[in-house]
C-alpha positions as protocol buffer text, in pm:
chain_id: "A"
residue {
  index: 1
  type: UNK
  ca { x: 4285 y: 1003 z: 953 }
}
residue {
  index: 2
  type: UNK
  ca { x: 4043 y: 1100 z: 1232 }
}
residue {
  index: 3
  type: UNK
  ca { x: 3699 y: 952 z: 1278 }
}
residue {
  index: 4
  type: UNK
  ca { x: 3545 y: 1299 z: 1227 }
}
residue {
  index: 5
  type: UNK
  ca { x: 3712 y: 1338 z: 885 }
}
residue {
  index: 6
  type: UNK
  ca { x: 3604 y: 990 z: 775 }
}
residue {
  index: 7
  type: UNK
  ca { x: 3252 y: 1061 z: 897 }
}
residue {
  index: 8
  type: UNK
  ca { x: 3237 y: 1391 z: 706 }
}
residue {
  index: 9
  type: UNK
  ca { x: 3364 y: 1228 z: 388 }
}
residue {
  index: 10
  type: UNK
  ca { x: 3104 y: 954 z: 421 }
}
residue {
  index: 11
  type: UNK
  ca { x: 2833 y: 1212 z: 489 }
}
residue {
  index: 12
  type: UNK
  ca { x: 2907 y: 1410 z: 174 }
}
residue {
  index: 13
  type: UNK
  ca { x: 2931 y: 1092 z: -33 }
}
residue {
  index: 14
  type: UNK
  ca { x: 2587 y: 974 z: 81 }
}
residue {
  index: 15
  type: UNK
  ca { x: 2434 y: 1321 z: 40 }
}
residue {
  index: 16
  type: UNK
  ca { x: 2556 y: 1343 z: -319 }
}
residue {
  index: 17
  type: UNK
  ca { x: 2434 y: 991 z: -396 }
}
residue {
  index: 18
  type: UNK
  ca { x: 2080 y: 1040 z: -267 }
}
residue {
  index: 19
  type: UNK
  ca { x: 2056 y: 1382 z: -430 }
}
residue {
  index: 20
  type: UNK
  ca { x: 2121 y: 1210 z: -763 }
}
residue {
  index: 21
  type: UNK
  ca { x: 1853 y: 948 z: -696 }
}
residue {
  index: 22
  type: UNK
  ca { x: 2097 y: 672 z: -600 }
}
residue {
  index: 23
  type: UNK
  ca { x: 2197 y: 501 z: -275 }
}
residue {
  index: 24
  type: UNK
  ca { x: 2512 y: 331 z: -152 }
}
residue {
  index: 25
  type: UNK
  ca { x: 2353 y: -16 z: -164 }
}
residue {
  index: 26
  type: UNK
  ca { x: 2216 y: 32 z: -517 }
}
residue {
  index: 27
  type: UNK
  ca { x: 1855 y: 107 z: -423 }
}
residue {
  index: 28
  type: UNK
  ca { x: 1646 y: 398 z: -543 }
}
residue {
  index: 29
  type: UNK
  ca { x: 1504 y: 637 z: -278 }
}
residue {
  index: 30
  type: UNK
  ca { x: 1164 y: 463 z: -248 }
}
residue {
  index: 31
  type: UNK
  ca { x: 1298 y: 108 z: -246 }
}
residue {
  index: 32
  type: UNK
  ca { x: 1272 y: -113 z: 64 }
}
residue {
  index: 33
  type: UNK
  ca { x: 1541 y: -368 z: 146 }
}
residue {
  index: 34
  type: UNK
  ca { x: 1454 y: -739 z: 111 }
}
residue {
  index: 35
  type: UNK
  ca { x: 1220 y: -852 z: 389 }
}
residue {
  index: 36
  type: UNK
  ca { x: 1238 y: -1205 z: 529 }
}
residue {
  index: 37
  type: UNK
  ca { x: 1004 y: -1328 z: 804 }
}
residue {
  index: 38
  type: UNK
  ca { x: 1013 y: -1658 z: 991 }
}
residue {
  index: 39
  type: UNK
  ca { x: 711 y: -1712 z: 1214 }
}
residue {
  index: 40
  type: UNK
  ca { x: 695 y: -1940 z: 1520 }
}
residue {
  index: 41
  type: UNK
  ca { x: 1070 y: -1902 z: 1558 }
}
residue {
  index: 42
  type: UNK
  ca { x: 1066 y: -1962 z: 1935 }
}
residue {
  index: 43
  type: UNK
  ca { x: 905 y: -2288 z: 2036 }
}
residue {
  index: 44
  type: UNK
  ca { x: 838 y: -2185 z: 2397 }
}
residue {
  index: 45
  type: UNK
  ca { x: 656 y: -1861 z: 2311 }
}
residue {
  index: 46
  type: UNK
  ca { x: 286 y: -1829 z: 2234 }
}
residue {
  index: 47
  type: UNK
  ca { x: 386 y: -1642 z: 1918 }
}
residue {
  index: 48
  type: UNK
  ca { x: 715 y: -1530 z: 1767 }
}
residue {
  index: 49
  type: UNK
  ca { x: 885 y: -1406 z: 1453 }
}
residue {
  index: 50
  type: UNK
  ca { x: 1236 y: -1334 z: 1337 }
}
residue {
  index: 51
  type: UNK
  ca { x: 1265 y: -1057 z: 1082 }
}
residue {
  index: 52
  type: UNK
  ca { x: 1551 y: -965 z: 852 }
}
residue {
  index: 53
  type: UNK
  ca { x: 1510 y: -627 z: 684 }
}
residue {
  index: 54
  type: UNK
  ca { x: 1827 y: -612 z: 482 }
}
residue {
  index: 55
  type: UNK
  ca { x: 2094 y: -676 z: 744 }
}
residue {
  index: 56
  type: UNK
  ca { x: 1881 y: -552 z: 1031 }
}
residue {
  index: 57
  type: UNK
  ca { x: 1783 y: -855 z: 1238 }
}
residue {
  index: 58
  type: UNK
  ca { x: 1502 y: -844 z: 1497 }
}
residue {
  index: 59
  type: UNK
  ca { x: 1344 y: -1117 z: 1709 }
}
residue {
  index: 60
  type: UNK
  ca { x: 997 y: -1066 z: 1858 }
}
residue {
  index: 61
  type: UNK
  ca { x: 836 y: -1294 z: 2113 }
}
residue {
  index: 62
  type: UNK
  ca { x: 477 y: -1289 z: 2239 }
}
residue {
  index: 63
  type: UNK
  ca { x: 389 y: -1435 z: 2578 }
}
residue {
  index: 64
  type: UNK
  ca { x: 26 y: -1466 z: 2680 }
}
residue {
  index: 65
  type: UNK
  ca { x: -95 y: -1527 z: 3036 }
}
residue {
  index: 66
  type: UNK
  ca { x: -398 y: -1446 z: 3248 }
}
residue {
  index: 67
  type: UNK
  ca { x: -427 y: -1151 z: 3484 }
}
residue {
  index: 68
  type: UNK
  ca { x: -649 y: -872 z: 3607 }
}
residue {
  index: 69
  type: UNK
  ca { x: -772 y: -594 z: 3375 }
}
residue {
  index: 70
  type: UNK
  ca { x: -696 y: -230 z: 3441 }
}
residue {
  index: 71
  type: UNK
  ca { x: -962 y: -69 z: 3665 }
}
residue {
  index: 72
  type: UNK
  ca { x: -1065 y: 178 z: 3393 }
}
residue {
  index: 73
  type: UNK
  ca { x: -1099 y: -92 z: 3124 }
}
residue {
  index: 74
  type: UNK
  ca { x: -1267 y: -390 z: 3295 }
}
residue {
  index: 75
  type: UNK
  ca { x: -1393 y: -528 z: 2962 }
}
residue {
  index: 76
  type: UNK
  ca { x: -1062 y: -517 z: 2780 }
}
residue {
  index: 77
  type: UNK
  ca { x: -754 y: -736 z: 2779 }
}
residue {
  index: 78
  type: UNK
  ca { x: -406 y: -600 z: 2847 }
}
residue {
  index: 79
  type: UNK
  ca { x: -125 y: -547 z: 2596 }
}
residue {
  index: 80
  type: UNK
  ca { x: 224 y: -430 z: 2685 }
}
residue {
  index: 81
  type: UNK
  ca { x: 530 y: -380 z: 2465 }
}
residue {
  index: 82
  type: UNK
  ca { x: 896 y: -372 z: 2566 }
}
residue {
  index: 83
  type: UNK
  ca { x: 1220 y: -350 z: 2371 }
}
residue {
  index: 84
  type: UNK
  ca { x: 1577 y: -454 z: 2447 }
}
residue {
  index: 85
  type: UNK
  ca { x: 1876 y: -316 z: 2257 }
}
residue {
  index: 86
  type: UNK
  ca { x: 2178 y: -520 z: 2362 }
}
residue {
  index: 87
  type: UNK
  ca { x: 2545 y: -437 z: 2287 }
}
residue {
  index: 88
  type: UNK
  ca { x: 2560 y: -751 z: 2073 }
}
residue {
  index: 89
  type: UNK
  ca { x: 2345 y: -575 z: 1812 }
}
residue {
  index: 90
  type: UNK
  ca { x: 2548 y: -254 z: 1788 }
}
residue {
  index: 91
  type: UNK
  ca { x: 2851 y: -89 z: 1955 }
}
residue {
  index: 92
  type: UNK
  ca { x: 2629 y: 211 z: 2025 }
}
residue {
  index: 93
  type: UNK
  ca { x: 2393 y: 8 z: 2246 }
}
residue {
  index: 94
  type: UNK
  ca { x: 2471 y: -26 z: 2616 }
}
residue {
  index: 95
  type: UNK
  ca { x: 2361 y: -279 z: 2875 }
}
residue {
  index: 96
  type: UNK
  ca { x: 2148 y: -167 z: 3166 }
}
residue {
  index: 97
  type: UNK
  ca { x: 1805 y: -4 z: 3197 }
}
residue {
  index: 98
  type: UNK
  ca { x: 1612 y: 65 z: 2874 }
}
residue {
  index: 99
  type: UNK
  ca { x: 1763 y: 357 z: 2683 }
}
residue {
  index: 100
  type: UNK
  ca { x: 1552 y: 645 z: 2544 }
}
residue {
  index: 101
  type: UNK
  ca { x: 1591 y: 484 z: 2200 }
}
residue {
  index: 102
  type: UNK
  ca { x: 1454 y: 151 z: 2326 }
}
residue {
  index: 103
  type: UNK
  ca { x: 1164 y: 325 z: 2500 }
}
residue {
  index: 104
  type: UNK
  ca { x: 1076 y: 525 z: 2188 }
}
residue {
  index: 105
  type: UNK
  ca { x: 1096 y: 214 z: 1971 }
}
residue {
  index: 106
  type: UNK
  ca { x: 861 y: 20 z: 2198 }
}
residue {
  index: 107
  type: UNK
  ca { x: 615 y: 309 z: 2213 }
}
residue {
  index: 108
  type: UNK
  ca { x: 608 y: 360 z: 1837 }
}
residue {
  index: 109
  type: UNK
  ca { x: 545 y: -11 z: 1773 }
}
residue {
  index: 110
  type: UNK
  ca { x: 284 y: -25 z: 2051 }
}
residue {
  index: 111
  type: UNK
  ca { x: 102 y: 282 z: 1918 }
}
residue {
  index: 112
  type: UNK
  ca { x: 74 y: 139 z: 1567 }
}
residue {
  index: 113
  type: UNK
  ca { x: -72 y: -185 z: 1705 }
}
residue {
  index: 114
  type: UNK
  ca { x: -298 y: -20 z: 1960 }
}
residue {
  index: 115
  type: UNK
  ca { x: -439 y: 264 z: 1747 }
}
residue {
  index: 116
  type: UNK
  ca { x: -521 y: 24 z: 1464 }
}
residue {
  index: 117
  type: UNK
  ca { x: -697 y: -206 z: 1709 }
}
residue {
  index: 118
  type: UNK
  ca { x: -492 y: -487 z: 1558 }
}
residue {
  index: 119
  type: UNK
  ca { x: -593 y: -719 z: 1841 }
}
residue {
  index: 120
  type: UNK
  ca { x: -960 y: -723 z: 1947 }
}
residue {
  index: 121
  type: UNK
  ca { x: -899 y: -649 z: 2315 }
}
residue {
  index: 122
  type: UNK
  ca { x: -1261 y: -717 z: 2412 }
}
residue {
  index: 123
  type: UNK
  ca { x: -1221 y: -1079 z: 2300 }
}
residue {
  index: 124
  type: UNK
  ca { x: -939 y: -1116 z: 2553 }
}
residue {
  index: 125
  type: UNK
  ca { x: -1182 y: -1089 z: 2845 }
}
residue {
  index: 126
  type: UNK
  ca { x: -1237 y: -1410 z: 3039 }
}
residue {
  index: 127
  type: UNK
  ca { x: -1439 y: -1269 z: 3331 }
}
residue {
  index: 128
  type: UNK
  ca { x: -1526 y: -897 z: 3307 }
}
residue {
  index: 129
  type: UNK
  ca { x: -1351 y: -694 z: 3572 }
}
residue {
  index: 130
  type: UNK
  ca { x: -1172 y: -998 z: 3713 }
}
residue {
  index: 131
  type: UNK
  ca { x: -974 y: -1202 z: 3463 }
}
residue {
  index: 132
  type: UNK
  ca { x: -840 y: -1127 z: 3116 }
}
residue {
  index: 133
  type: UNK
  ca { x: -567 y: -1235 z: 2879 }
}
residue {
  index: 134
  type: UNK
  ca { x: -247 y: -1033 z: 2912 }
}
residue {
  index: 135
  type: UNK
  ca { x: -30 y: -1008 z: 2598 }
}
residue {
  index: 136
  type: UNK
  ca { x: 339 y: -930 z: 2643 }
}
residue {
  index: 137
  type: UNK
  ca { x: 535 y: -825 z: 2333 }
}
residue {
  index: 138
  type: UNK
  ca { x: 913 y: -846 z: 2370 }
}
residue {
  index: 139
  type: UNK
  ca { x: 1130 y: -696 z: 2096 }
}
residue {
  index: 140
  type: UNK
  ca { x: 1499 y: -788 z: 2076 }
}
residue {
  index: 141
  type: UNK
  ca { x: 1741 y: -630 z: 1829 }
}
residue {
  index: 142
  type: UNK
  ca { x: 1996 y: -890 z: 1720 }
}
residue {
  index: 143
  type: UNK
  ca { x: 2178 y: -691 z: 1451 }
}
residue {
  index: 144
  type: UNK
  ca { x: 2131 y: -319 z: 1385 }
}
residue {
  index: 145
  type: UNK
  ca { x: 2184 y: -192 z: 1032 }
}
residue {
  index: 146
  type: UNK
  ca { x: 1926 y: 85 z: 1029 }
}
residue {
  index: 147
  type: UNK
  ca { x: 1547 y: 123 z: 1053 }
}
residue {
  index: 148
  type: UNK
  ca { x: 1469 y: -75 z: 1365 }
}
residue {
  index: 149
  type: UNK
  ca { x: 1127 y: 93 z: 1378 }
}
residue {
  index: 150
  type: UNK
  ca { x: 991 y: -89 z: 1074 }
}
residue {
  index: 151
  type: UNK
  ca { x: 1172 y: -418 z: 1138 }
}
residue {
  index: 152
  type: UNK
  ca { x: 1035 y: -430 z: 1494 }
}
residue {
  index: 153
  type: UNK
  ca { x: 686 y: -342 z: 1372 }
}
residue {
  index: 154
  type: UNK
  ca { x: 687 y: -617 z: 1107 }
}
residue {
  index: 155
  type: UNK
  ca { x: 816 y: -868 z: 1362 }
}
residue {
  index: 156
  type: UNK
  ca { x: 551 y: -770 z: 1614 }
}
residue {
  index: 157
  type: UNK
  ca { x: 266 y: -800 z: 1364 }
}
residue {
  index: 158
  type: UNK
  ca { x: 397 y: -1135 z: 1238 }
}
residue {
  index: 159
  type: UNK
  ca { x: 435 y: -1270 z: 1592 }
}
residue {
  index: 160
  type: UNK
  ca { x: 84 y: -1159 z: 1690 }
}
residue {
  index: 161
  type: UNK
  ca { x: -63 y: -1314 z: 1376 }
}
residue {
  index: 162
  type: UNK
  ca { x: 60 y: -1662 z: 1470 }
}
residue {
  index: 163
  type: UNK
  ca { x: 13 y: -1634 z: 1848 }
}
residue {
  index: 164
  type: UNK
  ca { x: -227 y: -1858 z: 2038 }
}
residue {
  index: 165
  type: UNK
  ca { x: -399 y: -1811 z: 2371 }
}
residue {
  index: 166
  type: UNK
  ca { x: -293 y: -2117 z: 2575 }
}
residue {
  index: 167
  type: UNK
  ca { x: -592 y: -2330 z: 2666 }
}
residue {
  index: 168
  type: UNK
  ca { x: -405 y: -2490 z: 2958 }
}
residue {
  index: 169
  type: UNK
  ca { x: -464 y: -2172 z: 3157 }
}
residue {
  index: 170
  type: UNK
  ca { x: -843 y: -2182 z: 3119 }
}
residue {
  index: 171
  type: UNK
  ca { x: -908 y: -2554 z: 3085 }
}
residue {
  index: 172
  type: UNK
  ca { x: -992 y: -2532 z: 2716 }
}
residue {
  index: 173
  type: UNK
  ca { x: -821 y: -2558 z: 2380 }
}
residue {
  index: 174
  type: UNK
  ca { x: -563 y: -2320 z: 2238 }
}
residue {
  index: 175
  type: UNK
  ca { x: -721 y: -2035 z: 2042 }
}
residue {
  index: 176
  type: UNK
  ca { x: -565 y: -1800 z: 1786 }
}
residue {
  index: 177
  type: UNK
  ca { x: -512 y: -1447 z: 1910 }
}
residue {
  index: 178
  type: UNK
  ca { x: -792 y: -1235 z: 1755 }
}
residue {
  index: 179
  type: UNK
  ca { x: -594 y: -1028 z: 1503 }
}
residue {
  index: 180
  type: UNK
  ca { x: -837 y: -813 z: 1303 }
}
residue {
  index: 181
  type: UNK
  ca { x: -619 y: -550 z: 1136 }
}
residue {
  index: 182
  type: UNK
  ca { x: -280 y: -528 z: 967 }
}
residue {
  index: 183
  type: UNK
  ca { x: -96 y: -198 z: 1021 }
}
residue {
  index: 184
  type: UNK
  ca { x: 227 y: -162 z: 825 }
}
residue {
  index: 185
  type: UNK
  ca { x: 494 y: 79 z: 941 }
}
residue {
  index: 186
  type: UNK
  ca { x: 692 y: 277 z: 683 }
}
residue {
  index: 187
  type: UNK
  ca { x: 981 y: 502 z: 791 }
}
residue {
  index: 188
  type: UNK
  ca { x: 1125 y: 781 z: 579 }
}
residue {
  index: 189
  type: UNK
  ca { x: 1449 y: 966 z: 646 }
}
residue {
  index: 190
  type: UNK
  ca { x: 1527 y: 1314 z: 518 }
}
residue {
  index: 191
  type: UNK
  ca { x: 1888 y: 1373 z: 414 }
}
residue {
  index: 192
  type: UNK
  ca { x: 1936 y: 1740 z: 331 }
}
residue {
  index: 193
  type: UNK
  ca { x: 1656 y: 1791 z: 77 }
}
residue {
  index: 194
  type: UNK
  ca { x: 1609 y: 1428 z: -27 }
}
residue {
  index: 195
  type: UNK
  ca { x: 1375 y: 1171 z: 129 }
}
residue {
  index: 196
  type: UNK
  ca { x: 1466 y: 802 z: 133 }
}
residue {
  index: 197
  type: UNK
  ca { x: 1269 y: 508 z: 269 }
}
residue {
  index: 198
  type: UNK
  ca { x: 1398 y: 226 z: 490 }
}
residue {
  index: 199
  type: UNK
  ca { x: 1728 y: 399 z: 563 }
}
residue {
  index: 200
  type: UNK
  ca { x: 2034 y: 181 z: 611 }
}
residue {
  index: 201
  type: UNK
  ca { x: 2260 y: 256 z: 907 }
}
residue {
  index: 202
  type: UNK
  ca { x: 2493 y: 502 z: 733 }
}
residue {
  index: 203
  type: UNK
  ca { x: 2194 y: 691 z: 592 }
}
residue {
  index: 204
  type: UNK
  ca { x: 2023 y: 693 z: 929 }
}
residue {
  index: 205
  type: UNK
  ca { x: 2332 y: 833 z: 1101 }
}
residue {
  index: 206
  type: UNK
  ca { x: 2338 y: 1144 z: 884 }
}
residue {
  index: 207
  type: UNK
  ca { x: 1962 y: 1197 z: 849 }
}
residue {
  index: 208
  type: UNK
  ca { x: 1822 y: 1534 z: 950 }
}
residue {
  index: 209
  type: UNK
  ca { x: 1468 y: 1410 z: 1021 }
}
residue {
  index: 210
  type: UNK
  ca { x: 1273 y: 1086 z: 1043 }
}
residue {
  index: 211
  type: UNK
  ca { x: 903 y: 1016 z: 997 }
}
residue {
  index: 212
  type: UNK
  ca { x: 734 y: 683 z: 1074 }
}
residue {
  index: 213
  type: UNK
  ca { x: 379 y: 625 z: 945 }
}
residue {
  index: 214
  type: UNK
  ca { x: 154 y: 330 z: 1032 }
}
residue {
  index: 215
  type: UNK
  ca { x: -95 y: 253 z: 754 }
}
residue {
  index: 216
  type: UNK
  ca { x: -379 y: 3 z: 790 }
}
residue {
  index: 217
  type: UNK
  ca { x: -520 y: -226 z: 520 }
}
residue {
  index: 218
  type: UNK
  ca { x: -768 y: 45 z: 416 }
}
residue {
  index: 219
  type: UNK
  ca { x: -492 y: 297 z: 353 }
}
residue {
  index: 220
  type: UNK
  ca { x: -579 y: 503 z: 661 }
}
residue {
  index: 221
  type: UNK
  ca { x: -306 y: 664 z: 871 }
}
residue {
  index: 222
  type: UNK
  ca { x: -330 y: 522 z: 1222 }
}
residue {
  index: 223
  type: UNK
  ca { x: -14 y: 654 z: 1386 }
}
residue {
  index: 224
  type: UNK
  ca { x: 279 y: 883 z: 1312 }
}
residue {
  index: 225
  type: UNK
  ca { x: 607 y: 955 z: 1487 }
}
residue {
  index: 226
  type: UNK
  ca { x: 851 y: 1228 z: 1390 }
}
residue {
  index: 227
  type: UNK
  ca { x: 1210 y: 1197 z: 1508 }
}
residue {
  index: 228
  type: UNK
  ca { x: 1540 y: 1390 z: 1499 }
}
residue {
  index: 229
  type: UNK
  ca { x: 1581 y: 1767 z: 1495 }
}
residue {
  index: 230
  type: UNK
  ca { x: 1504 y: 1839 z: 1128 }
}
residue {
  index: 231
  type: UNK
  ca { x: 1164 y: 1905 z: 978 }
}
residue {
  index: 232
  type: UNK
  ca { x: 929 y: 1797 z: 699 }
}
residue {
  index: 233
  type: UNK
  ca { x: 719 y: 2036 z: 494 }
}
residue {
  index: 234
  type: UNK
  ca { x: 347 y: 1978 z: 447 }
}
residue {
  index: 235
  type: UNK
  ca { x: 404 y: 1851 z: 93 }
}
residue {
  index: 236
  type: UNK
  ca { x: 682 y: 1619 z: 212 }
}
residue {
  index: 237
  type: UNK
  ca { x: 452 y: 1466 z: 474 }
}
residue {
  index: 238
  type: UNK
  ca { x: 187 y: 1408 z: 208 }
}
residue {
  index: 239
  type: UNK
  ca { x: 450 y: 1245 z: -13 }
}
residue {
  index: 240
  type: UNK
  ca { x: 564 y: 1015 z: 269 }
}
residue {
  index: 241
  type: UNK
  ca { x: 205 y: 910 z: 342 }
}
residue {
  index: 242
  type: UNK
  ca { x: 119 y: 840 z: -22 }
}
residue {
  index: 243
  type: UNK
  ca { x: 438 y: 639 z: -69 }
}
residue {
  index: 244
  type: UNK
  ca { x: 373 y: 450 z: 256 }
}
residue {
  index: 245
  type: UNK
  ca { x: 30 y: 348 z: 127 }
}
residue {
  index: 246
  type: UNK
  ca { x: 180 y: 208 z: -191 }
}
residue {
  index: 247
  type: UNK
  ca { x: 474 y: 30 z: -26 }
}
residue {
  index: 248
  type: UNK
  ca { x: 260 y: -100 z: 257 }
}
residue {
  index: 249
  type: UNK
  ca { x: 40 y: -315 z: 35 }
}
residue {
  index: 250
  type: UNK
  ca { x: 322 y: -542 z: -80 }
}
residue {
  index: 251
  type: UNK
  ca { x: 484 y: -557 z: 265 }
}
residue {
  index: 252
  type: UNK
  ca { x: 149 y: -650 z: 421 }
}
residue {
  index: 253
  type: UNK
  ca { x: 119 y: -950 z: 193 }
}
residue {
  index: 254
  type: UNK
  ca { x: 465 y: -1065 z: 299 }
}
residue {
  index: 255
  type: UNK
  ca { x: 377 y: -1034 z: 668 }
}
residue {
  index: 256
  type: UNK
  ca { x: 44 y: -1215 z: 623 }
}
residue {
  index: 257
  type: UNK
  ca { x: 197 y: -1503 z: 427 }
}
């Protein structure tokens, strides 16, 4: 039997399941897979976290060093986010320069952190216009089973929350990275006319549209990213946002723990 036939059979099976309010792994449409977070996972990093969202496995490391600020922001530290999707994580990932998927993933995570002002960038200034703390966020997918956007976001927030600015570089003591806000990313996938949250890999493969929403601790929308070729109606976007607010509260407590 050809791969196309198997794929079409799987597609129709998943479509029928979600239309009836069920999913292949037993969840209901609004249910998130179990989330497990281990902070300070890498001993040589200033901050790190390993996240398991179902079977999706992501490792995030934070390195902090000193450097020069950007000319247009002399009183602000520097934050940069990168992502690596290695073939070890999925047969669809290829080695080489960052793929469009990796670039999009890094930008979505970065936007949620940056627009929420998660890290107080002004507190990263050592000497205005001359020397600041530079925060590097490195995201590595270890096992891909759907919804890397949220897993990478949770890992990044967890890694930042336990990161320390190394005192050896300034002749002082280590200081916690100033994390002031806690944005939680929630991703919804639209399959035909049904919306599911935290899509597993098979669901993600057949999804028509994807919407990622970053919600802060006050319930405010800080960032959004729409993906794939399908569309969401106005009412569907409102539904995704309201559900993201509700789901985000419990997930935030897990990340903060």
